[in-house]
Structures are given as C-alpha cells and as structure tokens.
C-alpha positions in Angstrom: 168.0 -4.3 42.2 171.0 -6.7 42.2 172.4 -8.7 45.3 175.2 -10.7 45.0 176.7 -13.3 47.8 180.0 -15.4 47.9 178.9 -17.3 51.0 178.3 -20.7 51.0 174.7 -20.5 51.9 173.9 -18.3 48.9 175.7 -18.1 45.9 173.1 -16.6 43.4 172.2 -13.5 42.2 168.9 -12.1 42.4 167.4 -9.1 40.4 164.4 -7.7 41.8 162.6 -4.8 39.7 160.5 -2.6 42.2 158.0 -0.1 40.3 155.4 1.9 41.7 152.8 0.0 39.5 150.5 -2.2 41.7 150.1 -5.1 39.1 154.1 -5.3 38.9 155.2 -4.4 42.2 157.0 -7.5 43.8 157.9 -6.6 47.3 157.2 -9.5 48.8 160.0 -11.3 46.5 162.3 -8.4 47.2 161.9 -8.8 51.0 162.7 -12.4 51.0 165.8 -12.1 48.9 166.9 -9.1 51.2 166.6 -11.2 54.3 168.5 -14.0 52.9 171.2 -11.5 51.9 171.5 -10.1 55.7 171.5 -13.7 57.0 174.1 -14.5 54.4 176.3 -11.9 56.0 175.5 -12.5 59.7 173.9 -9.4 59.9 170.8 -10.7 61.6 171.2 -9.2 64.9 170.6 -5.6 63.1 166.9 -6.5 61.9 166.3 -8.9 65.1 167.5 -7.6 68.4 167.0 -11.1 70.0 169.4 -12.5 67.8 173.1 -11.9 69.7 176.1 -10.0 67.6 178.2 -12.7 66.0 181.6 -11.2 67.4 180.3 -10.8 70.9 179.5 -13.8 73.7 175.9 -14.6 74.6 174.4 -12.2 77.2 173.7 -15.0 79.3 177.4 -16.1 79.4 179.3 -13.0 79.6 179.1 -12.8 83.5 180.5 -16.7 83.3 183.1 -16.2 80.9 184.6 -12.6 82.0 186.5 -14.3 85.1 188.0 -16.8 82.8 188.8 -14.4 80.2 190.2 -11.9 82.8 192.5 -14.8 84.6 193.6 -15.9 80.9 194.6 -12.4 79.7 195.8 -11.0 83.0 199.6 -11.2 81.6 198.4 -9.6 78.4 196.9 -6.6 80.5 200.2 -6.2 82.5 202.2 -6.3 79.3 200.2 -3.5 77.7 200.0 -1.1 80.9 203.8 -1.4 81.0 204.2 -0.9 77.0 205.9 -4.2 76.9 205.5 -5.3 73.4 207.9 -8.0 73.6 206.0 -9.9 76.1 202.7 -9.0 74.3 203.8 -9.9 71.0 204.8 -13.5 72.4 201.1 -13.8 73.7 199.5 -12.9 70.4 201.8 -15.2 68.5 200.5 -18.1 71.0 196.8 -17.0 71.0 195.4 -15.6 67.8 192.4 -14.8 69.7 193.9 -12.5 72.2 193.7 -9.4 70.1 189.9 -9.5 70.0 189.1 -11.0 73.3 186.8 -9.4 75.7 188.5 -8.6 79.1 186.4 -6.3 81.1 182.7 -6.2 82.4 182.4 -3.4 79.8 183.8 -6.0 77.0 186.8 -4.0 76.3 189.6 -5.4 74.3 193.3 -5.0 74.8 193.0 -2.5 72.1 190.5 -0.1 73.9 192.9 -0.6 76.8 196.1 0.4 74.7 194.3 4.1 73.9 194.0 5.0 77.1 197.4 4.6 78.5 198.7 8.4 77.3 200.9 10.0 74.8 204.4 8.7 75.6 206.4 7.7 72.8 206.1 4.0 74.4 202.4 4.4 74.7 202.1 5.2 71.1 204.7 2.7 69.6 203.0 0.1 71.4 199.7 1.1 69.9 201.1 1.2 66.7 202.6 -2.3 66.8 199.0 -3.4 68.0 197.3 -1.8 65.3 199.4 -3.2 62.8 198.6 -7.0 63.7 195.0 -6.3 62.7 193.0 -6.0 59.3 191.0 -3.3 58.4 187.7 -4.9 58.9 188.9 -6.6 62.4 189.3 -2.8 63.6 185.7 -1.8 62.4 184.5 -4.7 64.6 186.1 -4.0 67.7 183.6 -2.4 70.3 182.8 -2.6 73.9 179.1 -3.4 75.2 178.0 0.2 74.6 179.2 0.1 71.0 182.3 2.3 71.8 185.3 1.3 69.4 188.6 2.2 70.3 188.6 5.8 68.2 185.6 6.7 70.7 188.2 5.8 73.8 191.0 7.6 71.9 188.6 11.0 71.5 187.2 10.6 75.1 190.9 10.9 76.2 192.0 13.7 74.2 194.9 11.2 72.5 195.1 13.0 69.2 198.1 10.6 68.6 196.1 7.3 69.1 193.2 8.7 67.2 195.6 9.5 64.1 197.1 5.8 64.2 193.4 4.4 64.0 192.0 6.8 61.6 195.3 6.1 59.2 194.8 2.4 59.8 191.1 2.3 59.0 189.4 5.8 58.1 185.8 4.5 58.5 186.2 4.4 62.3 185.0 8.1 62.2 181.6 7.0 60.8 180.9 4.4 63.4 178.6 5.6 65.9 177.8 3.7 69.4 174.4 2.1 70.1 173.3 5.7 71.8 174.2 7.5 68.6 177.6 9.0 69.4 180.2 9.2 66.9 184.3 9.6 67.7 183.7 13.2 67.1 181.0 13.7 69.8 183.2 12.2 72.5 186.2 14.5 71.7 183.5 17.4 71.6 183.4 17.1 75.5 186.5 19.1 75.6 189.5 17.9 73.8 190.1 20.8 71.4 193.2 19.5 69.6 191.6 15.9 68.9 188.1 17.4 67.9 189.7 19.5 65.5 191.5 16.5 64.0 188.4 14.3 63.7 186.4 17.1 61.9 189.0 17.8 59.4 188.7 13.6 59.0 184.8 13.5 59.1 183.3 14.2 55.9 179.6 15.6 55.6 179.2 13.7 52.3 179.6 10.2 53.8 176.8 8.0 55.0 176.0 8.3 57.7 176.6 12.0 58.1 177.4 12.9 61.6 176.9 16.6 60.9 173.2 16.4 60.1 170.0 15.9 62.1 169.9 15.1 65.8 173.7 14.0 65.5 174.7 17.2 64.3 172.9 19.6 66.6 174.1 17.1 69.4 177.8 17.5 68.1 177.2 21.5 68.0 175.5 21.8 71.4 178.3 19.7 73.0 180.9 21.6 71.6 179.1 24.7 73.0 179.0 23.4 76.6 182.6 22.6 76.6 183.4 26.2 75.6 185.4 25.5 72.4 183.5 28.3 70.7 186.0 28.9 67.8 184.9 25.3 66.5 181.3 26.1 67.2 181.5 29.0 65.2 183.1 26.8 62.6 180.2 24.2 62.5 177.4 26.8 62.5 179.0 28.6 59.4 179.6 25.7 57.4 176.2 23.9 58.7 173.6 26.7 59.3 170.7 24.1 59.5 172.2 23.1 63.0 171.0 26.4 64.3 167.3 25.5 63.6 167.2 22.2 65.4 166.8 21.0 68.7 167.4 18.1 71.0 165.0 16.1 72.4 164.8 17.7 75.4 163.7 21.1 73.6 167.3 22.6 73.8 168.8 24.8 70.7 172.5 26.0 70.1 171.4 29.3 70.7 169.6 28.6 74.3 172.7 26.6 75.3 175.2 29.4 74.4 172.9 31.9 76.4 173.0 29.4 79.5 177.1 29.9 79.3 176.9 32.8 81.2 180.5 33.0 81.9 181.7 32.9 78.4 180.6 36.5 78.2 181.7 39.8 80.0 178.6 40.3 81.9 178.9 37.3 83.7 182.4 37.2 84.8 183.2 37.8 88.5 186.7 39.1 89.0 188.5 40.4 92.2 189.3 44.0 92.8 192.7 43.6 91.0 191.7 41.5 88.3 188.5 43.8 87.4 190.7 46.7 87.4 193.2 44.9 85.0 190.0 44.0 82.9 188.9 47.2 82.5 192.2 48.6 81.5 192.5 45.9 78.9 189.3 47.0 77.6 190.1 50.5 77.4 193.4 49.7 75.6 192.2 47.0 73.5 193.4 48.2 70.3 196.8 49.4 71.4 197.4 46.0 72.9 196.6 44.1 69.5 199.0 46.1 67.6 201.8 45.5 70.1 202.1 41.8 70.4 205.4 42.0 72.2 204.3 43.9 75.1 201.4 41.6 75.6 204.1 38.7 76.1 205.8 40.7 78.6 202.9 41.5 80.7 201.7 38.1 80.5 205.1 37.2 82.1 205.2 40.1 84.9 201.2 39.8 85.6 200.2 36.0 85.5 196.5 36.9 86.0 196.7 38.7 82.4 197.0 35.7 80.6 193.7 34.5 82.2 192.1 38.1 81.3 193.2 38.1 77.7 192.0 34.2 77.4 188.6 35.4 78.6 188.8 38.5 76.2 188.9 36.0 73.2 186.2 33.7 74.4 183.9 36.6 74.9 184.5 37.7 71.4 184.2 34.1 70.0 180.9 33.7 72.1 179.3 36.9 70.8 180.1 36.0 67.1 178.7 32.6 67.8 175.2 34.0 69.2 175.4 36.5 66.2 175.9 33.8 63.8 173.0 31.6 65.2 170.5 34.6 65.3 171.1 35.2 61.6 170.7 31.4 60.7 167.3 31.7 62.1 166.2 34.3 59.8 164.9 32.2 57.2 163.0 30.3 59.1 158.6 31.3 59.5 158.1 33.7 62.7 156.5 30.6 64.6 159.5 28.3 63.9 162.2 31.1 64.8 160.2 32.5 68.0 160.1 29.0 69.1 163.9 28.9 69.2 165.2 32.2 70.0 162.4 33.4 72.8 163.6 30.5 75.2 167.2 32.2 74.9 166.2 35.5 75.3 164.1 34.8 78.4 166.9 32.6 79.8 169.5 35.3 79.1 167.3 38.0 80.8 167.0 35.7 83.8 171.0 35.2 84.2 171.8 38.8 83.3 173.9 38.3 79.7 172.8 41.7 78.2 175.0 40.7 75.1 172.9 37.8 74.1 169.7 40.0 74.7 170.8 42.6 72.6 172.0 40.4 69.9 168.4 38.7 69.8 166.4 41.9 69.7 168.7 43.5 67.2 168.1 40.8 64.7 164.5 40.3 66.0 163.2 43.4 67.0 159.6 42.1 68.0 161.0 39.8 70.2 161.2 42.9 73.0 157.4 42.5 72.7 157.0 38.7 73.8 156.2 37.6 77.2 156.9 33.9 78.9 154.3 31.5 80.2 153.6 33.8 83.1 153.2 36.8 81.2 156.8 38.3 82.0 158.9 40.4 79.3 162.4 40.8 79.2 162.3 43.7 81.6 160.2 41.9 83.9 162.8 38.9 84.3 165.7 41.5 84.4 163.7 43.4 87.3 162.8 40.0 88.9 166.3 38.7 89.1 167.9 41.8 89.6 170.1 41.8 86.6 170.8 45.8 86.2 172.7 45.5 82.8 169.7 43.9 80.9 167.3 46.4 82.9 169.8 49.5 81.5 168.8 48.5 77.9 165.2 49.9 78.7 166.8 53.6 78.4 168.1 52.9 75.0 166.1 53.8 72.0 164.2 51.6 69.8 163.1 49.7 73.4 159.8 51.3 73.9 159.8 51.5 77.7 156.7 53.3 78.1 154.8 50.5 76.7 156.5 47.7 79.2 156.5 49.7 82.7 152.8 49.6 83.4 151.9 46.0 82.2 151.1 43.3 84.5 151.8 39.6 84.7 149.6 36.7 85.3 149.4 37.5 89.0 148.9 41.4 88.4 152.3 42.4 89.4 153.7 45.1 87.6 157.6 45.9 86.9 157.4 47.7 90.2 155.8 44.8 92.5 158.4 42.6 90.8 161.4 44.8 92.2 159.4 45.1 95.3 159.7 41.4 96.1 163.0 40.1 97.9 165.9 39.6 95.5 167.2 36.1 95.0 169.8 34.7 97.5 172.5 34.6 95.1 171.9 38.3 94.2 171.8 39.5 97.7 175.2 37.5 98.3 177.1 39.7 96.0 177.6 42.3 98.8 178.4 41.4 102.4 176.2 42.6 105.2 172.4 42.8 105.6 172.4 46.4 105.8 174.2 46.8 102.4 172.0 44.4 100.8 169.1 46.2 102.2 170.6 49.4 100.6 170.8 47.5 97.4 167.3 46.7 97.6 166.3 50.0 97.9 168.3 51.4 95.1 166.6 48.9 92.8 163.2 49.8 93.9 164.0 53.8 93.5 165.5 53.2 90.0 162.7 51.2 88.7 160.3 53.8 90.1 162.2 56.4 88.1 160.5 54.7 84.7 157.0 53.6 86.2 154.1 56.6 85.6 152.6 58.1 88.7 149.4 56.5 88.1 150.9 52.9 88.0 152.9 53.2 91.0 150.1 52.4 93.5 148.2 50.1 91.3 147.4 47.0 93.2 148.2 43.5 92.0 145.4 40.5 92.3 146.2 40.0 95.7 145.1 43.6 96.7 148.5 45.1 97.3 150.5 47.8 96.1 154.2 47.9 95.4 155.1 49.7 98.7 153.1 47.0 100.7 154.7 44.4 98.8 158.2 45.8 99.8 157.4 46.5 103.3 155.8 42.8 103.6 159.0 41.1 101.7 161.9 43.3 103.5 160.7 43.0 107.2 163.3 40.3 107.8 166.0 41.9 105.9 165.4 45.2 107.6 165.7 43.3 111.2 168.8 41.8 109.9 170.0 44.9 108.5 169.9 46.8 112.1 171.6 43.8 113.8 174.2 44.1 111.4 174.7 47.7 111.8 174.5 47.7 115.6 176.9 44.7 115.9 179.6 46.3 113.5 179.2 49.8 115.3 179.4 48.0 118.7 182.5 46.2 117.7 184.1 49.6 116.1 183.2 51.6 119.5 185.1 49.2 121.5 188.3 49.4 119.3 187.9 53.3 119.0 187.8 53.6 122.7 190.8 51.6 123.3 192.9 53.6 120.9 191.6 56.8 122.5 192.6 55.7 125.8 196.4 54.7 124.8 197.2 57.8 123.0 195.4 60.2 125.6 197.6 58.4 128.2 200.8 58.4 125.9 200.4 62.5 126.3 201.0 62.3 129.9 204.0 59.7 129.8 205.8 61.0 126.7 208.9 59.3 125.4 212.0 59.9 127.4 210.2 61.9 130.2 210.6 65.6 131.1 213.9 67.2 131.9 214.9 67.7 135.4 215.1 71.3 135.2 212.4 72.2 132.5 208.7 71.3 132.0 209.7 70.4 128.4 210.1 66.8 127.3 213.6 65.5 126.6 213.2 65.0 122.9 211.3 68.1 122.4 213.7 69.5 119.6 213.8 65.9 117.9 211.9 65.6 114.3 210.8 62.1 115.8 209.3 63.8 118.7 207.5 66.1 116.5 206.0 63.3 114.5 205.2 61.5 117.5 203.1 64.5 118.9 201.6 65.0 115.6 200.2 61.4 115.0 199.2 61.1 118.8 197.0 63.9 118.4 195.5 62.8 115.1 195.0 59.6 116.6 192.9 60.9 119.3 191.1 63.2 117.2 190.1 60.7 114.5 189.3 58.0 117.1 186.8 60.4 118.9 185.2 61.0 115.6 184.9 57.3 115.1 183.3 56.9 118.4 180.8 59.4 117.5 180.0 58.1 114.4 179.4 54.8 115.7 177.1 56.1 118.7 174.7 57.9 115.9 174.5 54.5 114.3 173.5 52.9 117.9 171.0 55.4 118.2 169.7 55.7 114.8 165.7 55.2 114.2 166.2 52.4 111.6 163.6 53.4 109.3 164.0 52.2 105.5 165.0 55.1 104.1 167.7 55.3 106.6 169.3 52.4 105.0 169.7 54.2 101.7 171.9 57.2 102.4 172.1 58.0 106.4 173.4 54.9 107.8 175.9 54.1 105.1 177.2 57.5 105.2 178.0 57.3 109.2 179.4 53.8 108.6 181.6 55.2 106.0 182.7 58.0 107.9 183.2 55.7 111.0 185.4 53.3 109.2 187.4 56.0 107.7 188.1 57.6 111.1 189.0 54.3 112.5 191.3 53.4 109.8 193.4 56.7 110.5 193.2 56.2 114.0 194.9 52.9 113.7 197.5 54.6 111.1 198.4 57.5 113.4 198.7 55.3 116.5 201.3 53.2 114.5 203.2 56.2 113.4 203.2 57.3 116.9 204.4 53.8 118.3 207.1 53.9 115.5 208.2 57.4 116.8 208.4 56.6 120.0 210.5 53.3 119.6 212.7 55.3 117.5 213.3 58.0 120.0 214.2 55.5 122.9 216.1 53.1 120.8 217.4 55.1 118.0 221.0 54.0 118.5 220.2 50.4 117.8 221.4 48.8 114.6 219.7 50.0 111.4 218.3 46.4 110.7 216.3 46.5 114.0 214.9 49.9 113.4 213.6 48.6 109.9 212.0 45.5 111.5 210.1 47.2 114.3 207.9 49.5 111.9 207.6 46.7 109.5 206.2 44.3 112.1 204.1 47.3 113.6 202.1 48.2 110.3 200.7 44.5 110.2 197.8 45.2 111.9 196.9 48.0 109.5 197.7 45.6 106.4 195.2 43.3 108.2 192.4 45.9 108.6 192.5 47.0 105.1 192.7 43.5 103.5 189.5 42.7 105.7 187.7 45.9 105.7 188.3 47.4 102.4 186.0 45.5 100.0 183.2 46.5 102.5 184.3 49.9 102.4 184.5 50.1 98.5 180.7 48.5 98.3 179.5 51.1 100.9 181.1 54.0 98.7 180.3 52.9 95.5 176.6 52.2 96.4 176.2 55.5 98.5 178.4 58.2 96.4 179.2 56.3 93.2 177.1 55.8 90.2 176.3 52.5 91.9 174.9 49.6 90.1 172.7 51.5 87.4 175.2 53.3 85.0 
C-alpha cells in the first residue's frame, strides 16, 4: 500500500506491505504512516473529535466572534436578500474571506443564505454568480455547524434550480452527509418531489459512500413514504429490494410506515356526502374515464373536487402497488426475519382499519392470519376491538378459516365476543352524531359478531368471570343513559316545533286568505288555483305535524331497553323527522300560496323573492338534519356498516 503527500511536513512516499502472516505483519508501521498522512492533510479532526475542524472557528470562540462577523458582513447579507450582485461583488473583491465567513449562530455562510431565497430569476442569477466565485474544493468545505452544505439547504427548501447549479458545479456534493448521516437526497425527501427526483437521478448507488444502502437507504425510503411520494418510493423499492428488509433503529420498516399512512388508502379516507358520491361514481366508471381523457379535463373544470378525488385515486393505486412490492421483497427472507417485519405492519393495519394492507400481507404470507400479538390477539380480534368493519368483513372470505378464530381467547381470556362487548374507541363513536345512534352502532356490532360465534362460546366467561353480555351491559351503561337523554331532548325540541306548526295551520283554516264572501259561505278565492294549493298544503301540514307529535311522544314514553336502540327508537325518530320535514314544507307552500292570493298583482320580481326567502328555513333544516337522517336510515334500513 502506497501513500504520497506533497505537503511540506511530509514529502516522502511510504510503501507498507500488509499480509496475514503474523511474522511479517507490520500493522504498527502502517498505522504510524497513516496517522502522518492524515495529519499532513489536516484531517486530524476525523480521528480525534477534540481537534477542531480547520475551516471552523474554535468552539469556545464562536459566541464571541459571531457579533463581530455579523456586524462586519451585514451589508453583504442585505445585498444577498435583495439579490444585489453589484454591491455583493464589491464586498467579495475587498474581502476574500467573505464568501466563506460564518455569519449566523448556526455557522451559515452567505451561500447557505442565497440558496434559500427562492426560485426567481434574480435569486438564481445571484446564486449562479456566487457559485462561480468558488472553486470545487471550496464548495465541498462549506457547511454549517450540523454539517449541512448548501445543497442540503436547497433540497430542504425544494429549490431545484439552486440544486442544479450546485450539482453542476460540484457533483460530489450529493455524497456529503451531515453529522446525523443525512444526504441532500434525504432533505428533499421530506416532500419536494421534483427536487427529490433530480437528486436521485444525480446520486449513483455505485459511489462511495452509497446513500441507497444500509441505514441511509432505508431512512430515505421511509422518509419518502412518510411524505406520501409513493411513485418515487415504488421506484426505490424495485431498484433496491434490500431496503424492504431493513429497519430503522426504532424498529420501523418501510412496510410498517406505509401501513401507518391510512389516508393513502381508500379505506382510510373520510369524504363529505357529495365527495363520497363522486368517489363511488369514479370507482364505478374508472375504466371509462381512463379512455376519455378529454372528459376528465372537462369534469376537473366543472367539478373542482373531482381533481382531489382523481389525485387520491392515483395515490391509492400507487400505495397499494408499493405494499405488494414490499411484501414480495420479503419472500426471500427466512420465516423468522420476514414475520418480524410483516406482522408489525399487519397488526397496525388491522388496528387502523386498512383492509387493503391486510389483504396484501395475508395474500403473500397466508400463515400470517394465524399469528398473534403480545396480547394473544389476532387480526380479527384487533378489527373488532377497534371497530374496523372492512377488516372484519374479510373473515367471511374463503381461506380465512373463521371457525378457527371466533372462539379463541386472548391473554385476558376475552373471546372476540368479549372484545366487541367493550365500548368502542372514542374516535370510532364520534363517526356518527348522537349518543343514541352510537348506541345503535354498538348493538349492531355486537349482533354481527355474535352471528359468527358458535352457540357454545357465546356464554363463555373470561378470566374475570364475566360473559360477553355482562361485559356489554357494564361497558355501555353510561352510553345508554346518554342515548336516552339525547333521544328525549331531540324529541322534546321537535314536539315544540311540530305543535307550533299545527297551531298555525289550524288557525289559518278559520282565517282563510281574502276572507268569506259577504253573501255566501265560500271563501272569496275558492275558485282560484292558488287557493286550492293553499287548502291542500294547509291540510297536509296539519296532518304531518300531528303525526310528528305522535312519533315524538312515543319516543318520550319509551322504556329505553337496550334492544329499543337497535330498531324501535330509530324508526320512530326517522318517521318523526320526516313528518316534521314535510309539515314545514307544506306550511311554507301554504304561506306562499296565501301571499300570492293577497298580493298577486304585485311586480313579478316581488312574487319571486317572497317564496325564495320563505324556503330558507327549509334549506336550513335539510342542511342541519339531513346527515343525521341519512345515518339513521342507513343503520336501520340499509346494509349498514357490514356489507
């Protein structure tokens, strides 16, 4: 092995031979020559942390030097943020050290500042001129106190233009890591897609060090996944399959991190009613829309939320492909190594309700369905415990052997029926409004799980000596009381409204619009079409309001047993709300007809304005109560949460 140095302190060339022979091994000689070479290059700080970096001020002098440096280079800083190259160039000519001077507590240089000033033409021109004044080696030496070079800053801010200038000047910048082991490509991976792609294209896996190997590589992949840039993550996974088999120091793998991104999957999204409808139509006509790109462009302009739905659909597809690719890359590992990675992701997906990840893992590793976590709970235990119906529905699919799981007990002796008997997590209860509907949802869950549990296991006691029914009653006592109060409060408020409507429409029969003819018993406008509309609307409003009162009174006098929350009470509430809705509708129709009869000779614009304003209460009622009504009808009459 030969070492050469042109430094004044050492100009000799030493040739040192190392062999495996104990008699001829001269390691001590090699070591001494290596130390001399390192010192000749001012690299002492690499092997001895107590020796300061030659280009940085001593640690003890930093605080004292900064105020002086800041005051000295304040004009340069101002010129930089104003992109005033003429003034900056004068400073550089007068002070050759200005370009590498440390001007902040973080030991930033003026180059660090310049790359963060945006992507405007003025900013990029200033940066290009600044980089032009520096040599390749000077550019490599510029770093802050954390070891970040200007390319780190450009990547972190997503300034692709700045990154291009720096890389074209000094390509080796992409291989310079910070003190915490981050390369510029890691900084871009936090969410800057274009900058990330550029740096990946200019960062080779054949170089040393290799940012795509070991801990650095898996850190990059996980950062990209966390940022939701799944197309790049998929490319990395296919190009470097070993990254799928590695973990970070905290135990997280790439598969675990993608399972944690629940919003990237269809099952983890929460849309409004309109967006849910559009999403369903998009899924239904997906192949048609793909073959008609021009139609998609028109829809994007006419329906703004279509853009978001389309973007999420693409994201979902990429995320699903990534999960499958990660699982395929694990197949080459032994069972112990592979299960240590995919089981964490499987249990997390079951807990979060991401059935797509559960299906992908189980499809690749069929035996995973028989695995348990530290509490001896399997995938379906977790699905029931956290109320994830889409994961639980997988139990009915062929190959999942539901008869094996339904009567198994966990570490507390709880079967799957005990787990569903416990109160659902708060974030799951809050998905529906009203304690009564939450109670209905809990009973629906219990009934559904009870169907798959054999009769002999339904009364099995856990280690605390409690049957599932006992656990359900104990856990839901408070929710039941809150549901009763919620029902009575809602019914009481609606009774007051319905009673007022009934009173008004009944009185309007006696005092008809226009009055009675003096010589007859018939109303003045009895032959007018508007009067017939008034009479019908008034009668219909009275009937529906009285029906509403009866329904809400029955709610007030109900016994409020647990079974009542499942069907009886929701049905009465649905009928009561619908009747109240129509009573308000007919009341407003009668009101508009009466106004027309009395003021029919007014200007047309006035006649149009009156009904328009009259229907504002109706619109408010629909907006406020329609979601509640939809939840009630869906849970009571529809397929509900279980398809």
